[in-house]
N, C-alpha and C positions, 0 to 999 in steps of 0.2 A: 210615412206612408200616408196617413191621412191629409196632411197637409198637400202632399202632391195630387191626391184624389179630388181635393176640393178644388184646386186650382184647375184640374181637368174639367171639373163640373162647371165651374165659373166660365171656363174658356168655351165650352159645349153649349152652354144656355144663351151665349151671345147670337147664336145662329137664329134664334127666335126672338131676338130683340130684348133679353133680359140683361142688365148690367148690375154690377155689385153697387150696393148702398152701404154706407156706414151709419145711417140713420133707420133704425128700426122700425119707426113709425110710418115711413113712406114705402114700405116693403110690400110688394104685391104677390111675393112668392118668398116663403122662408123653408130654407133647405138645412137641416141639421145633419152634419155629417159626424158619424158616432164610431166609437171604438168600443169593444166588448171584453178587453182584457182584463179589467177587474171590476169587482162587484159593483162599485159606485156609478158605474157608467148608464145603466138603466135608469137609476134614481135621476141622474142628471138630465136625462130626457124628458121626464115628467117635472123636474124643475123649470126648464127652459120653456116647456110649453105653458107652464102656469105663468111665467113672465111674459110669454107673448099674448096669452089671453087678458092680462091686466093691461097691456099696452093697447090692445085693440078692443077694449071692453065697450067703447061706445062708437066703434067704426066697424066697416065691413071687414072680416076677418080675410087675411090674406090665404093663399093656397100654402099647406103645410105638408111638407115631406120629410121624412125621417129615413136617413141613407146610412149605408156602412153596415158595420159588423152587428149592433144592436138590431138593426131592421132584419138582418139575415137570421139572427138567432131567435128572435121573439116578435117578428113581424105580425102574426095572427093576433097575438096577445095585445100588443100596442095598438092595433086597429080596434079591438074589441073593448078595450080598457079606456082608451082616450079617443072619443069622438072627433076631437079637434083636428087629430091627424087624418089627412086626406090620403096619403100613400106611404107606403113602405118600399124601399128600394135597395136591394142587396148590393154588395161591393162589386159583384160581377154583372150587374145590371145597369149600371150607370148610364149606358147608352141609351136607355129606355127612358131618362129624364124629360127630354125634350116632348116626346110623345104623350109622356105621362101629364106634364104641365098643361099642354093643349087640350087634352082630354078633360082635365079638371077645370080648364076654363070655360068649358061646355057644360059644367055641374055633373060630371061623371061620378059614379058611386066609388067608395074607397077602392083603392088599387093596391095589390101585392106583386112586387117584382123582385122574386129572390131565387131566380134560377141561377145555374152556375154555368153560363155560357161565356167563359173568360176569352175564347178566341173571338167570339162576336163582338164583345165589348171593345177589345183591342182594335178590330178592324174598323169599327163605327166611329170611335174617338179620334180625331185628328191628332196629330202629334202636337205635343205641348210646344209652342213657339217662343215662350217667354216674353210674353206681350207686355209684362211690367219691367222688362229689362234689368231683372235681378242678377247681381254678380255672382251669387251662390243659387245654383238651380238644382232641383230634384229630377231624377229619371228612373222611374219604376221599370226594372228589368226582368222581375221575377214576381210571381205571386203564389200565395198557397203554401202548404207544408204536408210533408208526407211523413213526418218524424213521430208525430202522434205521442208527444209528451202527455202524461196522465193529467195534468194541471191545466192544459192549454185548449182554449177554445178555437183556435186559428183554423185548424183542419176543417172544422165544422161551419166556420163562417166564410172563409175564403176558398176553401177546397183543396183539392190536391195540386201539387206543385206545377207550375206553367212557366214557361220562359218564352219571352218575346223573341222575335227574329233578330239576329245581328244587323242584317241590313237595315231594318227598321230603326233600331235603336240607334245605329250610327248616323241615320238621317235626322232623327229628333235631337241627338247631340249636337249635330252641326246647326241646326236651326236655332237652338238654345244659345250657342256661342256667337251666331250671326247677330242675335239680339242682346248681346251684351253679356252674357255669363262668361265669367272667368274660371268659375268652379262647377263642376258636376259632382252631384253625390248620386251614387247608383243605390238604389232601394229594392228590397225583396224581404218577404219574412224569413227566407233563409237565402241571402243573396249569393252567397258563394255555391249554392246549388244549381245556379245559371247553368243550363246545358241545352242549347239549341243546335241540332244536327252535329253534335259532338265538339261544338265550340264552347269552351268554358269560360268562366269569370275572367281568368288571366288573359284569353284571347280577346275579349270584349275591351278589357281596360287598354291593351297593348295598341288596340286599333283606334279608339277613342282618344290616346294620347297623341296621335299624329295630327289631331285638329291643331292647325297653326297657333290661334289665339287663345286656347284652352291652356289654363296655367296649374290647375290642380284637380286632382279626381280623389274622392272618397267613396267608400261602400259602407253599407249597414242594412240589416244585421246578419252577421255570419254565425255559422254553427260549427262546432269543433269537428264533427265528424265528416264536413265537407271541406275541411281544409287541407287542400291537396299540394302537392310539392310543386306544381306548376304555378299556383298561387303564390307560394314562397317565392319562387324565383322571379316573379314579375315585382315583388315588393323590392327585391335586390336590384332589378335592373331598371325599373320605370322611375324616373326622377320626378314626373308629375303626380305620382301615387304618395299621398301623405302619409306620414309614419305613425298613424294612430290607427289601431285596430279595435272596434267594439266586438268583443268575443264572449258573449254570455255563457256562464258556468251554471248558475242557480245555487249551487251548495258545494261545499268543501267535503263532504262525506260520500264515500262510494255507496255507502248503504242508500243514503237517500237519494243519490243519482239513478241507482237502480230502481227504486221505488217510482221515481219520476218518469221512468223509460227513457232518459236522456241518451242512452246507447254509447256512452263514454264513460270512462273512469277518470279520476283525477290524474293518474300516471300519464294517461293519453293526452289530457288537457295540457300538462306541463310540457309534454313532449312537442307539441305544436308551438307553445310559446319559445322553448329552447330552440327550435328549427328557425323560426322567424328571426329571432334574436341573434342567431349565428349568421344569418344571411344578411341583416341590416341591424347594427348594433343600436341604432338610435331610436329603434320604434318602441313605442309604449302601448299600453293596453287600458280599456276600460271594459267593464263587465255589468251583469245583471244578477241579482241575488233574490232568492226567496227565502224569508225567513218563516220559521214555524210551520213547515209543511208536515202533514200528517205523519206521525211516527218519529218527527224529528226529536232526538234526546238532547241534553245539555252537552254531551260528548260529541254529538254531530255537529253541534252549533260551534263547539270550539275547533273543530276542524275545518269551519268554513273561515273563522278568524284567523287560523294559522295559514290557510291558503292566501287570504288578503295580506297578510303580513310577508309572506314569501314572494308573491308576484309584483306587490306595490302598485295595484291597479290606480292610475292617477284620476280616475272618475270611476264611481259606482253607483249603481241604481238599484236600491234595496227596498223591498216591500213585505209586509206581512201576507202570508199566503191567503189568496181570496178564492173560495171555491166557486167554480163557474158551472151552472147547470148544463148537463148533456156531457160533462167530461168524465173520464173514468175516476178522477180523484174526488168527485162531488160528494160520493156517499162515503168516502174514508173518514175516520175518527180525526177531528182537528187536534191540533196542539193546544192546550191551555191557552186562552187569548192573553192572559196577564204575562204568563211565560214568554209567549211570542212577542209581545209589546218590550217587554224589557231586553230581550235578545235584540230585538231590531235597535232598540236604543244604544247598546252595547256595541253592537255592529258598526253603527253610524259614526260613534265615536272613534272607532278604531280607522273606519275610512277617512273621516274628516282629518284626523292626525297625519295619515299618510298623504292626503291631497295638500295639505298645509305645508308639510315638509317640501314635498315637490314645488309647489309655487313659490315657496320662500328661497328655494334654490334658483329660481329665475331672475331674483332682483340683481340688477347691474349685468345681466347677460343680455345678450341680443336675440331678439325673437324675430322671424320672418313672417309679415304680417299681410294679408290680402284684405283691403278696405273695402267695405260693402256699401256704406252709407254714412250720412251726417246725423249727429245727434240732434236732438230738440234746442240743444244750447245754441247751436249755430256755429260755433268755433272749433268744435270737437268731432273727431271722425271715429266711426267704429270697424273693427275689423276682427278678424280671427287668424291665429298664428297656425303652425303646421300641426299643432295638437289640438286643434279646434278651442282653444283657450279665446276667451273674450277680451279684446284690446281696445283702449280708448286712447287717443293722443289728440293734443291741441295743434293745429296747423292753419296757415293763412292760405296754403295751396291745396286746391282741390286733390284729395287722395283717392276718392272713388274709382275702384277699378284697378289700382295701382298696387304693387307689391313692394313693401318697403322694408328696410332693416329698422327695427324698434328696439332702443335700450330701454329694459323695464325698470322704473323707478320706484314703484310701490305696487301694492296689491290689497285688494279685499277678498272676501269670500269666493266671489265670482268674477272678478275682472282685474285685469292686468293695466296698469297705466304707465306710461312711457312718453318717450320723445323719438321722432324720426331722427336717425345718424347717418353720416355717410362714411366716415372714416373708422373702420373697425377692425379688430384683430380677430382671426379666424377662430382661436380657442375660446373666445367669449360668446360664441353662439351656443343657446340654448339647445339642450339635447335630452 
C-alpha cells in the first residue's frame, strides 16, 4: 500500500515540476511516506530526519514533509518535537501535497493536513498510469478498516472502509496495462471488503480479467470474515487470478483471537481454507502472526504452532506484539518480552522448516514465471512464479514482460534458480 501511495505522490508532484531524484543532496523537497503498524515506525522518522539534517548541514534545507500513517497518528507531536519538519500530511490528504509544497515555497508556517477526506483524495489524484512501465503494478481499490482489531492502528490512521468506483478502477487498470503492466496487484487494508454499489471484489476481478494484455491478477490483504462464496467461485473460474492467497490469522488460539476482536474462530478460518482448496486444489496460503499478544500463554502459542503445521503456509510474516498508542490493547499487560522473543524464534523455526520443505519440492519441477526486469549482472532475468516466488534465470533473449516455463534447478532461502524450457510434461508442473 505504501509503495502504491508513494507512486501516486510522485506522479502527482510532477504537475508542479517536481521529479524524483536518487541523489538526496540535490533534493529541493523531501517527502517521507510512513507506516505506523509497528512501534519502530516513529523512531525511523526521527532517524531519517537526523540523516537529512546531516546531509544539508551546510546547505539550504529542503522542504520536509512527513506523510502517511505516522503523520496521521502523531502529526502535532512531530511538528512540535522536530522543527525541521515543515508539514505533516495524512494518507487521506495526499491530494493536498502540491498546494502544501507551493505554500512552503513561500515560507509558510508548518502545516498539518490530517483530515479524512478519502473521496476528495481519489477525485483529486489522477489515475496512476504506470509511467515507469512496470510489469507488475499496484492498484488500490479499498482503504480503511471497520474491523477494529484491538491491536491495530489502521482504523485510526486510515479511517472507515471506503471502496473506489468500479468504473474508475477499470479505467485505471486499463491505463496500467496500456503502459506495459502484465500483472495487477489489487490493494486494500481489507481488500476483500471491497463493495461499491453492491459490486464485490469478485466482480472487479472478473471485469479486470477481460483486459486483453493483462496476464495476472493478485490481491492483498484479505480478512477471513469477508471471504465470501463469490470470491471462492472466482478463484475457481478466473485463470488470470493467481493461486496464492494472503489470509492473516494472527493467532492459532480462539481465546487470543477473541481478545484481539478478530471476529472469527480458528474453525471458521479453516473452513475458508477448506472451501477454497475444494474449489481449486493448487491454491496455497500465506499469513500474518502476532506472537506474544497480551494474555498469550504457552498453550495459546502451541496452538499457533499447531495451526502452522496443519495449514502449511508457504510464507508467513511474524512479529512480536507491538503496542500502538490509541489502540484498545495499548494498556493491556504485555507478555514477558523474553518469553515472547523465544516463542517468536520457535515459531520462525517451524515456519522456515515448512517453507524449506515446500521449496525443496519445487526442484526439478516447472514454474510458470512472469519476468519483470533484468538483474544487475546483465545476463540474468528476474521474475515471479504463480506463487510469488522470486525466480532468476540466465538468458540471451529479452524475457521482460514474457511468461515462460522455468525448470527449477536450485534454491536458496529467498530465490529459485532455473532455466527456461519448452518441451515439458504436464505432471512436472509445480503446484
